[in-house]
Every structure is written in structure tokens, then in C-alpha cells.
Backbone as a printed PyTorch tensor [residue, N CA C, xyz], in Angstrom:
tensor([[[ 57.4090, 143.3760,  84.1630],
         [ 57.3690, 143.1570,  82.7370],
         [ 55.9440, 142.7680,  82.3390]],

        [[ 55.4480, 143.4190,  81.3240],
         [ 54.0900, 143.1700,  80.8510],
         [ 54.0560, 141.9110,  79.9790]],

        [[ 53.0680, 141.0820,  80.2230],
         [ 52.8810, 139.8510,  79.4570],
         [ 52.0670, 140.1540,  78.2030]],

        [[ 52.4690, 139.5770,  77.0860],
         [ 51.7340, 139.7210,  75.8230],
         [ 50.5910, 138.7130,  75.8320]],

        [[ 49.3710, 139.2050,  75.9620],
         [ 48.1960, 138.3310,  76.0530],
         [ 47.3940, 138.2900,  74.7580]],

        [[ 47.9620, 138.8010,  73.6760],
         [ 47.2020, 138.8550,  72.4230],
         [ 46.7450, 137.4860,  71.9440]],

        [[ 47.6180, 136.4850,  72.0010],
         [ 47.2380, 135.1510,  71.5200],
         [ 46.0520, 134.6230,  72.3190]],

        [[ 46.1380, 134.7040,  73.6200],
         [ 45.0530, 134.2430,  74.4760],
         [ 43.7610, 135.0020,  74.1730]],

        [[ 43.8750, 136.3100,  74.0270],
         [ 42.6950, 137.1250,  73.7450],
         [ 42.0630, 136.8050,  72.4080]],

        [[ 42.8970, 136.6370,  71.3920],
         [ 42.3650, 136.3320,  70.0560],
         [ 41.7210, 134.9470,  70.0320]],

        [[ 42.3180, 133.9910,  70.7130],
         [ 41.7030, 132.6620,  70.7910],
         [ 40.3400, 132.7550,  71.4640]],

        [[ 40.2490, 133.5700,  72.4880],
         [ 38.9850, 133.8060,  73.1900],
         [ 37.9370, 134.3480,  72.2020]],

        [[ 38.3250, 135.3480,  71.4310],
         [ 37.4130, 135.9410,  70.4430],
         [ 36.9880, 134.9010,  69.4100]],

        [[ 37.9380, 134.1330,  68.9050],
         [ 37.6240, 133.1370,  67.8840],
         [ 36.6420, 132.0870,  68.4000]],

        [[ 36.7930, 131.6850,  69.6490],
         [ 35.8460, 130.7120,  70.1970],
         [ 34.4580, 131.3180,  70.3670]],

        [[ 34.4030, 132.5960,  70.7150],
         [ 33.0900, 133.2520,  70.7750],
         [ 32.4570, 133.3000,  69.3810]],

        [[ 33.2610, 133.5960,  68.3800],
         [ 32.7400, 133.6090,  67.0050],
         [ 32.2080, 132.2300,  66.6370]],

        [[ 32.9510, 131.2020,  67.0040],
         [ 32.5740, 129.8290,  66.6530],
         [ 31.2490, 129.4130,  67.3000]],

        [[ 30.8960, 130.0180,  68.4190],
         [ 29.6680, 129.6400,  69.1280],
         [ 28.4250, 130.2630,  68.5090]],

        [[ 28.6210, 131.2220,  67.6290],
         [ 27.4850, 131.9190,  67.0210],
         [ 26.9260, 131.1260,  65.8430]],

        [[ 25.6190, 131.1650,  65.7000],
         [ 25.0010, 130.5130,  64.5400],
         [ 24.8470, 131.4880,  63.3790]],

        [[ 25.3330, 132.6910,  63.5710],
         [ 25.3470, 133.7160,  62.5180],
         [ 26.5930, 134.5530,  62.7520]],

        [[ 26.9650, 135.4070,  61.8240],
         [ 28.1590, 136.2330,  62.0400],
         [ 28.0600, 137.0450,  63.3370]],

        [[ 29.1640, 137.1170,  64.0580],
         [ 29.2180, 137.8500,  65.3260],
         [ 29.6450, 139.2870,  65.0560]],

        [[ 28.9330, 140.2220,  65.6190],
         [ 29.2790, 141.6290,  65.4140],
         [ 30.4460, 142.0220,  66.3100]],

        [[ 31.1500, 143.0450,  65.9010],
         [ 32.2480, 143.5770,  66.7120],
         [ 31.7350, 144.0570,  68.0580]],

        [[ 30.5170, 144.6000,  68.0790],
         [ 29.9300, 145.0740,  69.3370],
         [ 29.7150, 143.9170,  70.3120]],

        [[ 29.1670, 142.8120,  69.8190],
         [ 28.9270, 141.6420,  70.6670],
         [ 30.2410, 141.0810,  71.1930]],

        [[ 31.2220, 140.9600,  70.3080],
         [ 32.5260, 140.4330,  70.7130],
         [ 33.2180, 141.3710,  71.6960]],

        [[ 33.0680, 142.6660,  71.4890],
         [ 33.6830, 143.6410,  72.3930],
         [ 33.0860, 143.5350,  73.7950]],

        [[ 31.7850, 143.2990,  73.8680],
         [ 31.1540, 143.1120,  75.1810],
         [ 31.7430, 141.8930,  75.8880]],

        [[ 31.8890, 140.8070,  75.1650],
         [ 32.4390, 139.5820,  75.7520],
         [ 33.8800, 139.7800,  76.2100]],

        [[ 34.6180, 140.5940,  75.4800],
         [ 36.0410, 140.7990,  75.7790],
         [ 36.3000, 142.0230,  76.6520]],

        [[ 35.2370, 142.7520,  76.9650],
         [ 35.3600, 143.9640,  77.7780],
         [ 36.3570, 144.9380,  77.1610]],

        [[ 36.1490, 145.2080,  75.8820],
         [ 37.0050, 146.1360,  75.1610],
         [ 36.1400, 146.9350,  74.1970]],

        [[ 36.7640, 147.7030,  73.3620],
         [ 36.0590, 148.5380,  72.3970],
         [ 35.9350, 147.7860,  71.0630]],

        [[ 34.8120, 147.9510,  70.3470],
         [ 34.6310, 147.2700,  69.0600],
         [ 35.7420, 147.5700,  68.0500]],

        [[ 36.3330, 148.7470,  68.1040],
         [ 37.4240, 149.0880,  67.1850],
         [ 38.6260, 148.1670,  67.4100]],

        [[ 38.8850, 147.8180,  68.6590],
         [ 39.9860, 146.8980,  68.9690],
         [ 39.7100, 145.5450,  68.3290]],

        [[ 38.4800, 145.0880,  68.4480],
         [ 38.0890, 143.8000,  67.8540],
         [ 38.2590, 143.8460,  66.3400]],

        [[ 37.7640, 144.9050,  65.7050],
         [ 37.8650, 145.0200,  64.2470],
         [ 39.3250, 145.0530,  63.7910]],

        [[ 40.1580, 145.7520,  64.5140],
         [ 41.5770, 145.8630,  64.1420],
         [ 42.2620, 144.4950,  64.2010]],

        [[ 42.0260, 143.7760,  65.2790],
         [ 42.6450, 142.4540,  65.4390],
         [ 42.1200, 141.4780,  64.3950]],

        [[ 40.8020, 141.4580,  64.2140],
         [ 40.2100, 140.4950,  63.2810],
         [ 40.5450, 140.8210,  61.8290]],

        [[ 40.7810, 142.0840,  61.5250],
         [ 41.1820, 142.4400,  60.1570],
         [ 42.5000, 141.7520,  59.8000]],

        [[ 43.4190, 141.6860,  60.7460],
         [ 44.6800, 140.9790,  60.5070],
         [ 44.4730, 139.4910,  60.3100]],

        [[ 43.5450, 138.9180,  61.0550],
         [ 43.2480, 137.4890,  60.9020],
         [ 42.5320, 137.2140,  59.5850]],

        [[ 41.7420, 138.1880,  59.1380],
         [ 41.0530, 138.0530,  57.8400],
         [ 42.0860, 137.9820,  56.7190]],

        [[ 43.1140, 138.8090,  56.8150],
         [ 44.1730, 138.8090,  55.7920],
         [ 44.8850, 137.4660,  55.7220]],

        [[ 44.9090, 136.7280,  56.8270],
         [ 45.5620, 135.4170,  56.8750],
         [ 44.5920, 134.2680,  56.6030]],

        [[ 43.3340, 134.5990,  56.2730],
         [ 42.3630, 133.5800,  55.9070],
         [ 41.7550, 132.8120,  57.0650]],

        [[ 41.8160, 133.3700,  58.2750],
         [ 41.2450, 132.6690,  59.4230],
         [ 39.7960, 133.0750,  59.6890]],

        [[ 39.4600, 134.3220,  59.3950],
         [ 38.0900, 134.8000,  59.5730],
         [ 37.6600, 135.5290,  58.3120]],

        [[ 36.3500, 135.7590,  58.2120],
         [ 35.8190, 136.5820,  57.1250],
         [ 34.8130, 137.5380,  57.7420]],

        [[ 34.5450, 138.5910,  57.0330],
         [ 33.5780, 139.5630,  57.5340],
         [ 32.5510, 139.8560,  56.4600]],

        [[ 31.3470, 140.1420,  56.9160],
         [ 30.2560, 140.5100,  56.0290],
         [ 29.7050, 141.8400,  56.5190]],

        [[ 29.5000, 142.7510,  55.5920],
         [ 28.9790, 144.0670,  55.9510],
         [ 27.4690, 144.0860,  55.8750]],

        [[ 26.8890, 145.1060,  56.4820],
         [ 25.4510, 145.3180,  56.3750],
         [ 24.6460, 144.5820,  57.4260]],

        [[ 23.3370, 144.6740,  57.2610],
         [ 22.4160, 144.0260,  58.1970],
         [ 22.6730, 142.5140,  58.2150]],

        [[ 22.8370, 141.9700,  59.3850],
         [ 23.1110, 140.5390,  59.5050],
         [ 24.5740, 140.2000,  59.3070]],

        [[ 25.3950, 141.2250,  59.1100],
         [ 26.8240, 141.0000,  58.8920],
         [ 27.5790, 140.8220,  60.1920]],

        [[ 28.8500, 140.6130,  60.0560],
         [ 29.7220, 140.4300,  61.2110],
         [ 30.8670, 139.5110,  60.8520]],

        [[ 31.4510, 138.9190,  61.8650],
         [ 32.6280, 138.0640,  61.7170],
         [ 32.2640, 136.5920,  61.8390]],

        [[ 32.8840, 135.7730,  61.0040],
         [ 32.7180, 134.3220,  61.1050],
         [ 34.0630, 133.6740,  60.7790]],

        [[ 34.1880, 132.4230,  61.1580],
         [ 35.4190, 131.6910,  60.8560],
         [ 35.4520, 131.3540,  59.3700]],

        [[ 36.6210, 131.4540,  58.7830],
         [ 36.7710, 131.1620,  57.3560],
         [ 37.0800, 129.6890,  57.1080]],

        [[ 37.4550, 128.9850,  58.1570],
         [ 37.7780, 127.5610,  58.0470],
         [ 37.1660, 126.8240,  59.2280]],

        [[ 36.9770, 125.5290,  59.1170],
         [ 36.4530, 124.7560,  60.2480],
         [ 37.3990, 124.8190,  61.4490]],

        [[ 36.8270, 124.6960,  62.6430],
         [ 37.6120, 124.7370,  63.8740],
         [ 38.7750, 123.7520,  63.8560]],

        [[ 38.5450, 122.5770,  63.3200],
         [ 39.5730, 121.5340,  63.3160],
         [ 40.7400, 121.8520,  62.3820]],

        [[ 40.5750, 122.8520,  61.5330],
         [ 41.6310, 123.2080,  60.5820],
         [ 42.4170, 124.4490,  60.9910]],

        [[ 42.1160, 125.0020,  62.1450],
         [ 42.8340, 126.1810,  62.6190],
         [ 43.5920, 125.8030,  63.8890]],

        [[ 44.9260, 125.8620,  63.8210],
         [ 45.7350, 125.5520,  64.9980],
         [ 46.0860, 126.8370,  65.7490]],

        [[ 46.4880, 126.6580,  66.9720],
         [ 46.9440, 127.8000,  67.7560],
         [ 48.1730, 128.4240,  67.0980]],

        [[ 48.9700, 127.6030,  66.4330],
         [ 50.1340, 128.1310,  65.7240],
         [ 49.6930, 129.0330,  64.5610]],

        [[ 48.6330, 128.6530,  63.8530],
         [ 48.1100, 129.5010,  62.7760],
         [ 47.7650, 130.8880,  63.3110]],

        [[ 47.1230, 130.9140,  64.4660],
         [ 46.7200, 132.1890,  65.0600],
         [ 47.9450, 132.9590,  65.5140]],

        [[ 48.8840, 132.2710,  66.1460],
         [ 50.1430, 132.8940,  66.5820],
         [ 50.8470, 133.5480,  65.3880]],

        [[ 50.9240, 132.8290,  64.2980],
         [ 51.5830, 133.3630,  63.1060],
         [ 50.7870, 134.5200,  62.4990]],

        [[ 49.4640, 134.4540,  62.5550],
         [ 48.6380, 135.5440,  62.0410],
         [ 48.8380, 136.8190,  62.8570]],

        [[ 49.2420, 136.6580,  64.0970],
         [ 49.5320, 137.8120,  64.9560],
         [ 50.9400, 138.3590,  64.7200]],

        [[ 51.6430, 137.7780,  63.7680],
         [ 52.9960, 138.2380,  63.4620],
         [ 54.0810, 137.4670,  64.1810]],

        [[ 53.7540, 136.2980,  64.6880],
         [ 54.7020, 135.4540,  65.4210],
         [ 55.4290, 136.2310,  66.5130]],

        [[ 54.6790, 136.8020,  67.4510],
         [ 55.3440, 137.5630,  68.5140],
         [ 56.3210, 136.6920,  69.2870]],

        [[ 57.3710, 137.3250,  69.7600],
         [ 58.3810, 136.6000,  70.5180],
         [ 57.7440, 135.9870,  71.7590]],

        [[ 58.1690, 134.8030,  72.0920],
         [ 57.5590, 134.1050,  73.2170],
         [ 58.3970, 134.2030,  74.4880]],

        [[ 59.6230, 134.6380,  74.3420],
         [ 60.4930, 134.7720,  75.5040],
         [ 60.7420, 136.2420,  75.8000]],

        [[ 60.6710, 136.5740,  77.0440],
         [ 60.9250, 137.9550,  77.4500],
         [ 62.4110, 138.2060,  77.6800]],

        [[ 63.1970, 137.1390,  77.6540],
         [ 64.6280, 137.3070,  77.8530],
         [ 65.3290, 137.2440,  76.5050]],

        [[ 66.4720, 137.8540,  76.4400],
         [ 67.2240, 137.8690,  75.1950],
         [ 68.7080, 138.0650,  75.4580]],

        [[ 69.4420, 138.1400,  74.4080],
         [ 70.8930, 138.2780,  74.5100],
         [ 71.3210, 139.7240,  74.6700]],

        [[ 72.3950, 139.9020,  75.4000],
         [ 73.0440, 141.1950,  75.5350],
         [ 73.7920, 141.4510,  74.2280]],

        [[ 73.7950, 142.6960,  73.7630],
         [ 74.4670, 143.0040,  72.4940],
         [ 75.3050, 144.2740,  72.6000]],

        [[ 75.7340, 144.6000,  73.8210],
         [ 76.4950, 145.8310,  74.0120],
         [ 77.9450, 145.7140,  73.5600]],

        [[ 78.4960, 144.4920,  73.5690],
         [ 79.9010, 144.3010,  73.1830],
         [ 80.0090, 143.1200,  72.2240]],

        [[ 79.5150, 143.2840,  70.9930],
         [ 79.4700, 142.1410,  70.0740],
         [ 80.8310, 141.5560,  69.7170]],

        [[ 81.9050, 142.2840,  69.8990],
         [ 83.2410, 141.7380,  69.5970],
         [ 83.8460, 141.0100,  70.7890]],

        [[ 83.2260, 141.0940,  71.9520],
         [ 83.7260, 140.4270,  73.1550],
         [ 83.5030, 138.9200,  73.0180]],

        [[ 84.5590, 138.1510,  73.1610],
         [ 84.4630, 136.6990,  73.0150],
         [ 83.6080, 136.0610,  74.1030]],

        [[ 83.6040, 136.6430,  75.2990],
         [ 82.7570, 136.1230,  76.3780],
         [ 81.2900, 136.3160,  76.0070]],

        [[ 80.9590, 137.5320,  75.5380],
         [ 79.5740, 137.7910,  75.1290],
         [ 79.1780, 136.8740,  73.9770]],

        [[ 80.0690, 136.6380,  73.0420],
         [ 79.7670, 135.7490,  71.9200],
         [ 79.4740, 134.3310,  72.4090]],

        [[ 80.2710, 133.8410,  73.3660],
         [ 80.0750, 132.4860,  73.8980],
         [ 78.7390, 132.3900,  74.6380]],

        [[ 78.4610, 133.3990,  75.4640],
         [ 77.1980, 133.4100,  76.2080],
         [ 76.0220, 133.4490,  75.2400]],

        [[ 76.0720, 134.3420,  74.2810],
         [ 74.9660, 134.4910,  73.3370],
         [ 74.7610, 133.2480,  72.4820]],

        [[ 75.8540, 132.5960,  72.0850],
         [ 75.7260, 131.3740,  71.2940],
         [ 75.0080, 130.2920,  72.0980]],

        [[ 75.3790, 130.1470,  73.3660],
         [ 74.7280, 129.1410,  74.2150],
         [ 73.2550, 129.4840,  74.4120]],

        [[ 72.9690, 130.7530,  74.6890],
         [ 71.5840, 131.1620,  74.8990],
         [ 70.7630, 131.0430,  73.6210]],

        [[ 71.3620, 131.3640,  72.4840],
         [ 70.6450, 131.2360,  71.2100],
         [ 70.1340, 129.8160,  71.0140]],

        [[ 70.9870, 128.8420,  71.3160],
         [ 70.5850, 127.4490,  71.1630],
         [ 69.3980, 127.1170,  72.0600]],

        [[ 69.4520, 127.5610,  73.3010],
         [ 68.3750, 127.2870,  74.2490],
         [ 67.0930, 128.0120,  73.8180]],

        [[ 67.2280, 129.2770,  73.4140],
         [ 66.0680, 130.0470,  72.9730],
         [ 65.4350, 129.4070,  71.7440]],

        [[ 66.2490, 128.9870,  70.7990],
         [ 65.7300, 128.3390,  69.5890],
         [ 64.9870, 127.0480,  69.9300]],

        [[ 65.5470, 126.2840,  70.8560],
         [ 64.9030, 125.0360,  71.2670],
         [ 63.5600, 125.3190,  71.9530]],

        [[ 63.5240, 126.3160,  72.8270],
         [ 62.2810, 126.6710,  73.5150],
         [ 61.2250, 127.1280,  72.5110]],

        [[ 61.6430, 127.9220,  71.5470],
         [ 60.7170, 128.4060,  70.5180],
         [ 60.1570, 127.2260,  69.7090]],

        [[ 61.0220, 126.2860,  69.3500],
         [ 60.5920, 125.1240,  68.5720],
         [ 59.5910, 124.2790,  69.3550]],

        [[ 59.8420, 124.0890,  70.6470],
         [ 58.9220, 123.3150,  71.4880],
         [ 57.5670, 124.0100,  71.5480]],

        [[ 57.5760, 125.3210,  71.7450],
         [ 56.3230, 126.0670,  71.8130],
         [ 55.5570, 125.9690,  70.4970]],

        [[ 56.2330, 126.1790,  69.3860],
         [ 55.5560, 126.1340,  68.0890],
         [ 54.9870, 124.7550,  67.7890]],

        [[ 55.7280, 123.7040,  68.1650],
         [ 55.1960, 122.3440,  68.0010],
         [ 53.9320, 122.1680,  68.8370]],

        [[ 53.9790, 122.6440,  70.0650],
         [ 52.8120, 122.5400,  70.9390],
         [ 51.6200, 123.3030,  70.3920]],

        [[ 51.8500, 124.5240,  69.9150],
         [ 50.7770, 125.3230,  69.3400],
         [ 50.2210, 124.6710,  68.0810]],

        [[ 51.0800, 124.0300,  67.3160],
         [ 50.6490, 123.3700,  66.0900],
         [ 49.8330, 122.1120,  66.3420]],

        [[ 49.9230, 121.5730,  67.5510],
         [ 49.2110, 120.3480,  67.8840],
         [ 47.8510, 120.5630,  68.5200]],

        [[ 47.4600, 121.8240,  68.6890],
         [ 46.1740, 122.1270,  69.3130],
         [ 45.3340, 122.9320,  68.3260]],

        [[ 44.1150, 122.4940,  68.0970],
         [ 43.2190, 123.2010,  67.1780],
         [ 42.1450, 123.9520,  67.9710]],

        [[ 41.4670, 124.8320,  67.2680],
         [ 40.3230, 125.5060,  67.8870],
         [ 39.2400, 124.4960,  68.2510]],

        [[ 39.1560, 123.3950,  67.5130],
         [ 38.1840, 122.3470,  67.8480],
         [ 38.4920, 121.7630,  69.2230]],

        [[ 39.7650, 121.6000,  69.5440],
         [ 40.1690, 121.0990,  70.8590],
         [ 39.7230, 122.0670,  71.9450]],

        [[ 39.9720, 123.3660,  71.7270],
         [ 39.5620, 124.3720,  72.7090],
         [ 38.0470, 124.4270,  72.8400]],

        [[ 37.3510, 124.3230,  71.7220],
         [ 35.8930, 124.3590,  71.7400],
         [ 35.3320, 123.1770,  72.5310]],

        [[ 35.9000, 122.0040,  72.3430],
         [ 35.4420, 120.8220,  73.0740],
         [ 35.6540, 121.0080,  74.5730]],

        [[ 36.7860, 121.5730,  74.9420],
         [ 37.0650, 121.8330,  76.3540],
         [ 36.0590, 122.8430,  76.9120]],

        [[ 35.8090, 123.9090,  76.1560],
         [ 34.8330, 124.9170,  76.5780],
         [ 33.4600, 124.2840,  76.7960]],

        [[ 33.0180, 123.4580,  75.8400],
         [ 31.6980, 122.8480,  75.9480],
         [ 31.6200, 121.8940,  77.1440]],

        [[ 32.6940, 121.1910,  77.4350],
         [ 32.7160, 120.3180,  78.6060],
         [ 32.6100, 121.1510,  79.8850]],

        [[ 33.2970, 122.2780,  79.9360],
         [ 33.2210, 123.1580,  81.1090],
         [ 31.8220, 123.7620,  81.2460]],

        [[ 31.2310, 124.1300,  80.1170],
         [ 29.8960, 124.7120,  80.1280],
         [ 28.8700, 123.6900,  80.6230]],

        [[ 29.0050, 122.4740,  80.1420],
         [ 28.0870, 121.4110,  80.5580],
         [ 28.2440, 121.1290,  82.0550]],

        [[ 29.4720, 121.1250,  82.5360],
         [ 29.7260, 120.8670,  83.9540],
         [ 29.1440, 121.9780,  84.8340]],

        [[ 29.0380, 123.1680,  84.2890],
         [ 28.4690, 124.2920,  85.0360],
         [ 26.9430, 124.1770,  85.1030]],

        [[ 26.3570, 123.3150,  84.2820],
         [ 24.9060, 123.0840,  84.2590],
         [ 24.1300, 124.3710,  84.0280]],

        [[ 24.4730, 125.0580,  82.9440],
         [ 23.7850, 126.2920,  82.5870],
         [ 22.9270, 126.0490,  81.3630]],

        [[ 22.3470, 127.1100,  80.8500],
         [ 21.4940, 126.9940,  79.6700],
         [ 22.2950, 126.8050,  78.3950]],

        [[ 23.6020, 127.0140,  78.4570],
         [ 24.4450, 126.8100,  77.2860],
         [ 24.5360, 128.0060,  76.3630]],

        [[ 24.1510, 129.1750,  76.8330],
         [ 24.2450, 130.3620,  75.9890],
         [ 25.6250, 130.9740,  76.0790]],

        [[ 25.9360, 131.8280,  75.1310],
         [ 27.2280, 132.4940,  75.1140],
         [ 27.4420, 133.3010,  76.3840]],

        [[ 26.3790, 133.9130,  76.8830],
         [ 26.4920, 134.7020,  78.1020],
         [ 26.9130, 133.8300,  79.2830]],

        [[ 26.5110, 132.5630,  79.2740],
         [ 26.8720, 131.6550,  80.3600],
         [ 28.3830, 131.4260,  80.4420]],

        [[ 29.0570, 131.6270,  79.3450],
         [ 30.5110, 131.4490,  79.3470],
         [ 31.1880, 132.4460,  80.2570]],

        [[ 30.5340, 133.5570,  80.5240],
         [ 31.1240, 134.6230,  81.3370],
         [ 30.4540, 134.7840,  82.6860]],

        [[ 29.6200, 133.8300,  83.0860],
         [ 29.0000, 133.9100,  84.4070],
         [ 30.1010, 133.8410,  85.4490]],

        [[ 30.0280, 134.7520,  86.3950],
         [ 31.0610, 134.8060,  87.4220],
         [ 32.2870, 135.5590,  86.9670]],

        [[ 32.2360, 136.1160,  85.7720],
         [ 33.3730, 136.8280,  85.1780],
         [ 33.4430, 138.2100,  85.7510]]])
């Protein structure tokens, strides 16, 4: 089963944007993410619609955060991605009139709902500022020059 890594990837992109002292181009972000600039533009366009990033065209243009790091939670980003399902398991629905299936699904629904609520609470309690602070502590511990490229040394 393939894992949905979009949230992790988008958080990675957002932290790279946050490290720039000017708007980050799709080309620069694509290099950091080892993907194509079109992929970056497509993902960030959705985040722009949700007010998390903004874009500027032309010379000196690119992507920047629309709000301070401390005001963007992981839950905000998760929701901007369309609130993808977090569980790969789900209920069987082949015999909806079967009382056994109804009992099983009702029990699982409760557990799934609880797991989803725990995850969303956790995502809501972590901001991009928290991730940025962790990144900077790791960068400092690596004793590098502190450039964006240093974030990917050994990558």
C-alpha cells in the first residue's frame, strides 16, 4: 500500500520557502524537493487559494508565506490539501443490510473517528514555527554555514 506523503512534502516546501529572504522560485524549490517545478506550482497554487502562500510574477517573483510561521498549523496545511484520509483501513460495505456488518462498521467507525480526532488535534498543536525551530537546531548541530543547501547535505 502506497503511503500518502503529500503533507510531509508540502511542509518541507513551506519550510524551504520560510528560509528565503526573498520569494522562492518554483525551480529552486523543485531542486530541493527533487521534482519538477510544475509539481511545485500545482501544489502551491492550492495553498495560495487557502491563504497560506502568495506568489509574485516577474523578475524577483516567486513564492512566499502569506502568514507568519507561528500562525500556520500542520492542520491548516492538511486541510489545504483537502483533508486527505489518514487511515488506510476502512469499513467493508458489500452487505450493508447484514446486521453483523453493521455492528462491525459501527464499532470501527467510532475507533476511526477517535483516531482522526487525535490526529487533527495533534496537527493543530504544531506550527511551522515549531518545525522551523527544530530545523534550525538540527542545522546548528551539524555545524554548517547555515545555507539552504546545507539542509540537504548528505541527502
